[in-house]
N, C-alpha and C positions, 0 to 999 in steps of 0.2 A: 504494501500503499503507499502511495507517493504523498509526501508531508501534505498536499493538496487536499486528500482523502480525509486528512486528520480533524476532526470535528475541535470547532472552537472551543479554548481552555484558556483559565491562567491558571500558574504554578504560584505557590507563598508559603516561603518557607526554605530552611537548606539543615535540615533534620536526618537522620538516620533512617528512620521507619517513615515509610509512603504510603499516601491514603489519598483514595480515588472518590470523593464526595459529589454522588449523583443526587439532582435537583428531582424536583416532583411536577405535577402535573402543570400547575398555577404559573408559573414562571421560571424562566434561568437560572443561572449559578448565583445571580445577587439577592436572590431568596436568603443565602448564608450570608449577605452582611453583617447582623448584626453581631453574629456570633467570632465574624472575625478578630476584633480585640482581644480574645478570650482565649486565644489558641496558640498554644507552645512552640512557636517555628524554627526552636531550636533542637527539638527531638524531634518534630517532623516535620515531611515536607508534605504540603497539600495539592491537590489537583484539582480544578474545580470545569469540568467539562459542561459545556451547553449540547442537548441535544438538535439536531437537525430540523432546523425552522424555529430553532430558538436560539434568541442572543446573540453570542459571538458565532452561532452557526445558522444564523437566519436564512441565509438563503442559498444553504448545502442543499442539493438535490437526496433524494433518496426516501427509504422508507420510514413512515414515522409507526417504525413499531418496538416492542419490549425485543427482540431479538436484535434487530439496528441498534440499540443503547447498547445493548452488552456487547454488542460486536465491534461499535467505535470504541466503547471503556475498554476494550481488550486488547484496541489497536493503537490506545492512546496511551496504554502501560510499555507499550512494544515499543514505541515513539522515543516514551520517556527512560525507556532501558532499564525499566522497572521488573525485574523478573518474580518479585513477591513484591504484594501490596496487601494495605486494608481497604476496606472497601465500607463508605457510609452513603446511606440512599434515603430522602424523603418519600413515602405514599408511593406512587409510580416508582420512583426510583429505588425505592426498598423493594420493587418487585424484580426490578435490571437488576439489584445486586444478589437476588434469587437465580437469576438466571446467569450471571458470570461464576457466581461459585459452580454451577451445574454444568457448566462450557470449561471453565478451566480450575477445577478443585484445589488445584495442588499451587497453586499460585496466591491463592488467597488467605491468608494468617489468619483473618478476622475480618466480621461486619457486623455494624451498628447499622440495622433498621430502623428507623423512625418515621413510628405511624405507617407501619409497610402494608399494601396491598399483599398480600399472599399468592402464590404462586399460582392458583387456582383460579386468579383474579376474585374481579368483585362484581359478579354478573347483577344488572340493573333490573325489579321488579319492571313489570309493565305499566304500573302507575307511576313510579320515577323513571322513567325513560325521555319522556318529553321532555320532563326539567333537563336532564343531563344533555340531550339530544339537540336541544336547542340553546345550550348556553355559550356556541360559539360566538353566536348571533345575540342573545340577549343579555346584558347587563344584569337585568331584573334575576334572571334564573341563577346566574355566578354569586349576587348576592346571597339569594334563599341556598344554594348550599355553604357558602361560607359558614355563615347562621347553623345550620345544620352541624358542622363541622366541628363549631366550637361553641357552641349550646348556649348561642347569641350573646354572650357576656360580654362583648366587646363594643367600642364605638360605631357609628355610622360612619365617620372619617376613618376608621381603619379599615372597615368593608370596602370603602370607596377606593380607596388606596391600593389595596390588594388587586381589587377589579382593573384599575389603572396599570398599572404596574405588570398585571396578566397581561394584558391588550399591547402595554410597550413594547414588550419581551417575547410575544409568540407570534407565531403568523397563524392568522384564525383557521387554514385549512388543519395544520398541525396539532393546534389545539385538540379541534375535532375529531383527527384520528387517534390520538393519543388516549383520548378517550374512550374510542373503540378496541386501543390497543391494551387497557387496565381493564377493562371492563368485560370483554372477550377472549383475552388470551389465558390457556390452562395448562402451565409445563409441571404440574402438582408432581404425578407419576416420576417424573427424572430428577426430583430432588430428594426423594425418601430415601432415608438414611447418611445422607453426604453429613461427615462428620467435621465439618468448616465450624470453628463457635462464633454464634452468632446472639447479639445484644439484641432484643426486639424491645423500644420503647414504645410505648400508649402515653395519649394523655389524660390526664384523669376527666376534661370535657368534651371529649370525642366521642361522637356519636356513633362516626361510623367504622373505626378502626378499633375494635374492644380487645381488654384482656380476656375475655371471654371466645372471641371470635381468633385471637391469638392464640390460643390452648387447644383448639379444635385445627388448627393450621401450620403454621411454623414451628411451636413447639412440640408438636408429632412427630413434624415430619426430620427435623435435625436432632438429632440427640444430645447435641451438646449447646441447644438453644438455651436462653435465659429472659428473660422478660423484667422489668421494672416500669414503673410509674410516673411522668412527670408532672409531679403537681402543680396545680392553678394555672393546667396548660392543657388547650385544645388538639388540632389536628398538626399545629403551624409550632410545636416547640422554638424552632428557631428564629422565629420572629414574637413569640409570647413570652419565651423565659430563655432567652441567647446561654446568659451566663452559665446557668444551670445547665443547657444541653452540651454546654460545651466542656462542661466539667465531668458528667456522668461518662461521655463518651471518649474523651483523653483518657479517662482513668482505664476504663474496659480496654481500648486500644495498648496502653503501656502494660497489664498483662499479660499481654498474647502477642508483644511483639517479638 
């Protein structure tokens, strides 16, 4: 793969432990901006890629699928000459983390899955499909989904900001395509029994990704998976409780370095 095929990304830090951080459905890598001041860049080197159709990869052609995200992640690791690396992923990015582990299990030292969609996907109920399928077009739909994911605890300005950033950092078609990807993709049969250590983080107020759902999926499939709850957070700990997320995440990565 040529350099022109490497997805857009930024690299921070100069530490010996390498970490690739995958963003979620709502926006590009800048969703993690709030945690950056709290990262230990002497211990870790972090790569923050953007998926095709998002952020620094806004105009890159290619498929908007979980498998493509995983392939691009592995290609980025190769490009950076990282044979071994940790993975962190949020929501849809947490699903992609599981796909990368399935594809190259011997290269992933450990993973932190933040409010992750499980490898079986998150199929929509019939009455929810119009809400999500029209979200690419309708800001009101996006705000309704965000309220559900955070138990309607945050200010109107916060919800409008997330929607604005989503529109600024994504292509409308990519946003829609990735929604289909995380709702309709299922590779759970391929991850069962994989021994990569995984920390699953759920938000106290996240109504979409719950501890119960994780216990029936990721914790059942991965024998070395553990779970923790981020207090006072919904689906977006990197925005709602950034210092706590950075602390819990790095503590886990240090243990498995």
